[in-house]
C-alpha positions in Angstrom: 88.0 77.4 103.3 85.4 75.6 105.5 84.7 77.0 109.2 86.3 73.7 110.5 89.5 74.3 108.6 89.7 77.9 109.7 89.2 76.9 113.3 91.8 74.3 113.0 94.3 76.8 111.5 93.7 79.2 114.3 94.2 76.5 116.9 97.5 75.3 115.4 98.9 79.0 115.4 97.8 79.4 119.1 99.3 76.0 120.2 102.6 76.6 118.5 102.9 80.2 119.9 102.1 78.8 123.4 104.6 76.1 123.2 107.4 78.4 122.0 106.6 80.9 124.8 106.2 78.3 127.5 109.5 76.7 127.0 111.6 79.7 126.4 110.0 82.6 128.5 112.4 84.4 130.9 110.9 87.4 132.5 107.5 89.3 133.7 106.1 92.5 132.4 108.4 95.4 132.5 107.7 97.9 135.2 107.0 101.5 134.0 106.4 103.0 137.4 110.0 104.5 137.5 110.1 105.5 133.8 109.4 109.1 132.6 106.9 109.8 130.0 109.9 110.6 127.5 111.3 107.2 128.1 108.1 105.4 127.7 107.4 107.2 124.5 110.8 106.0 123.2 109.9 102.4 124.1 106.5 102.7 122.4 108.1 104.1 119.1 110.3 101.1 118.9 108.8 98.6 116.6 110.5 96.0 118.8 108.9 97.5 122.0 109.4 95.6 125.1 106.1 97.0 126.7 102.7 95.4 126.4 100.0 97.6 125.1 96.4 97.9 123.8 96.1 100.1 121.1 92.5 101.3 120.0 92.6 103.0 116.6 89.7 105.3 115.5 89.8 106.1 111.7 87.5 108.0 109.3 88.3 107.5 105.7 87.2 109.2 102.6 87.4 107.6 99.1 87.7 108.5 95.5 87.5 106.7 92.1 86.1 106.1 88.7 83.1 104.0 90.0 79.7 105.9 90.3 79.5 108.0 93.4 82.9 106.9 94.5 83.8 110.4 95.6 80.9 110.5 98.0 82.0 107.5 100.1 83.3 107.4 103.5 83.5 104.9 106.4 84.6 104.5 110.2 86.8 101.8 111.4 87.7 100.9 114.9 90.7 98.6 115.1 92.0 97.0 118.3 95.8 96.0 118.2 97.1 94.5 121.4 100.9 93.8 121.6 102.4 91.2 123.8 106.2 90.9 123.7 108.1 88.0 125.5 111.8 88.1 126.4 113.4 84.8 125.7 116.4 83.1 127.8 118.9 84.3 125.0 117.9 88.0 125.5 115.8 88.1 122.2 112.2 88.8 122.2 109.1 87.1 120.8 106.3 89.6 119.6 102.7 88.6 119.1 100.4 91.2 117.7 96.8 90.5 116.6 94.8 93.2 114.7 91.0 93.1 115.0 89.0 95.6 112.9 85.4 96.6 113.3 84.1 98.3 110.0 81.1 100.7 110.1 79.3 101.7 106.9 81.9 100.1 104.8 81.4 101.0 101.0 80.8 97.9 98.8 80.1 98.4 95.1 77.0 96.6 93.7 77.4 96.2 90.0 73.7 95.2 89.7 72.4 98.5 91.4 75.2 100.6 89.9 76.2 101.9 93.2 77.5 101.6 96.7 75.9 99.8 99.8 77.4 100.2 103.3 78.2 97.2 105.2 79.1 96.9 109.1 80.7 94.2 111.0 83.9 92.4 111.9 86.8 92.5 109.3 89.5 90.0 108.7 91.7 89.6 111.7 95.5 89.5 111.1 98.2 88.1 113.3 102.0 89.0 113.4 104.3 86.6 115.2 107.9 87.8 115.0 111.3 87.0 116.6 113.8 89.8 117.2 116.2 92.0 119.3 117.1 95.5 120.0 121.0 95.7 120.7 122.7 98.1 123.2 123.8 100.0 120.1 120.3 100.9 119.1 120.1 98.5 116.1 117.0 96.6 116.0 115.9 93.6 113.8 112.9 91.3 113.5 111.7 88.3 111.5 108.8 86.3 111.5 105.2 85.8 109.7 102.0 87.5 109.1 98.8 86.0 108.5 95.3 87.3 107.7 92.2 85.0 108.6 88.9 85.3 106.7 86.9 86.2 109.7 84.8 88.9 108.1 81.2 88.8 108.8 80.1 90.1 105.4 81.4 89.6 102.0 82.5 93.1 101.5 84.2 93.3 104.8 87.1 91.2 104.0 89.1 89.2 101.2 87.3 85.7 101.8 90.9 84.2 101.9 93.4 82.9 104.4 96.7 84.8 103.4 100.1 84.1 104.9 103.7 85.3 104.4 107.1 86.3 105.9 107.8 89.5 107.8 111.1 91.2 108.5 112.5 94.4 109.5 115.7 96.6 110.4 116.0 99.8 112.3 117.9 102.2 114.7 116.7 103.5 118.0 118.4 106.4 119.7 117.6 109.0 122.3 116.2 111.5 119.5 114.0 109.0 117.8 113.5 106.0 115.6 114.3 104.9 112.0 113.2 101.5 110.7 111.5 99.7 107.9 109.3 96.6 108.1 107.9 94.6 105.2 105.7 91.7 104.6 104.2 89.8 101.5 101.3 87.7 101.8 99.8 85.0 99.6 96.6 83.1 99.6 96.7 79.8 101.0 93.0 78.7 101.2 89.7 80.4 101.1 86.6 80.8 98.9 87.3 83.9 96.8 88.1 83.1 93.1 91.0 85.5 92.6 94.5 84.8 93.9 96.3 87.3 96.2 99.8 88.5 96.4 100.2 91.8 98.4 103.4 93.5 99.4 103.3 95.8 102.4 106.1 98.3 103.4 106.0 100.1 106.5 108.7 102.8 107.2 109.1 104.3 110.7 110.4 107.8 111.2 109.8 109.2 114.7 111.4 112.3 116.3 111.2 112.4 120.3 110.6 115.9 121.3 110.6 115.5 125.0 108.0 115.4 127.7 106.2 112.5 126.0 105.8 114.3 122.8 106.6 112.6 119.4 106.1 113.4 115.7 106.9 111.2 112.7 105.3 109.0 110.2 104.7 105.2 109.7 102.4 104.7 106.7 101.6 101.4 105.2 102.8 101.4 101.4 101.0 98.5 99.7 101.5 97.0 96.4 98.9 94.4 94.9 101.1 92.2 92.5 98.2 90.8 90.7 96.6 94.0 89.9 99.8 96.0 89.4 98.5 98.8 91.9 100.0 100.8 94.6 98.2 102.5 97.4 100.6 105.2 98.8 99.8 107.6 101.7 101.7 110.5 102.9 101.3 110.3 106.7 101.7 112.6 109.8 101.5 111.2 113.2 101.7 113.4 116.3 101.5 111.7 119.8 101.7 112.6 123.4 102.5 110.2 126.2 100.8 111.0 129.6 100.0 109.2 132.7 96.3 108.6 133.5 96.5 107.7 137.1 99.3 105.2 137.3 98.8 104.1 133.7 101.0 105.3 130.9 98.8 106.1 127.9 99.9 107.4 124.4 97.4 109.7 122.6 98.0 110.0 118.9 96.6 112.0 116.0 97.1 110.5 112.5 96.5 112.2 109.0 97.0 110.2 105.8 96.8 111.9 102.2 96.8 109.4 99.4 98.8 110.2 96.5 98.2 106.9 94.8 95.3 104.5 94.9 93.6 102.0 92.7 91.9 104.0 89.8 88.4 102.5 90.3 88.1 103.0 94.0 90.4 103.7 96.8 91.2 105.9 99.8 91.6 109.6 99.4 92.4 110.6 102.9 92.2 109.3 106.6 92.0 111.0 110.0 92.7 109.0 112.9 92.7 109.2 116.8 94.6 106.4 118.6 94.7 105.6 122.3 97.3 103.2 123.5 97.5 102.4 127.3 100.5 100.4 128.5 99.5 97.3 130.4 100.8 94.3 132.3 101.7 91.5 130.2 99.2 89.3 131.6 99.4 86.4 128.9 103.3 86.3 129.7 102.7 86.0 133.5 100.1 83.3 133.0 102.5 81.2 130.6 105.4 81.7 133.0 
């Protein structure tokens, strides 16, 4: 894909999103000033959360595999994930969630050297655009699209492809917690990598709300590469606490992933993460209103 084509694709996505929101948007940001931390924690646990937030994920990953010195590899990733929900006139919501990764010392195997080099820089940016609703009964659903853009600043930091595919999910949210599952499959539609891409991602959500802003659960990303017939399967534990820093609600979370299945030649072994998620005003919604 040429840089001009990539810029054109991004511009089209932004314009379409803006037109949808501008013509159907119904309300401003939801106020959290009167909510308890338990209520805010429940909203944040909802995959269809009505709250705008800015998540900063800090993750350190260790790897394993059959490649030389694969077991000695590790890297740090800082991922920025803003979430902007928009309530439509019919009561449903439109969700816009970009994911922007910054990779530090990402291990890349050099066949010529017979070992790994570390690369640092911006990774591929992904975008989720979904339409859904949480009913009074607690049942929730969403459907939309996911895309990944080849924005990586190095050949070893991304897939060198623009991928695109559908996204859908179902779930149930109650006072005690959340049960849900979301899934997407992306295929390559353009790019400069030689290999084709077809990747399925299944993300189950299980969250127990313990009160006083505390929550425990799991929401791992289960990934299957159709072309390579390979799973990447983590067992995950997430513990979080929602607090107020000044007037701003903030969710602080600890994540631990242990991978029971990964590609044989090279894949993640375990990951430790610390996440910070402040709840913010939905500035984009207020601008578009």
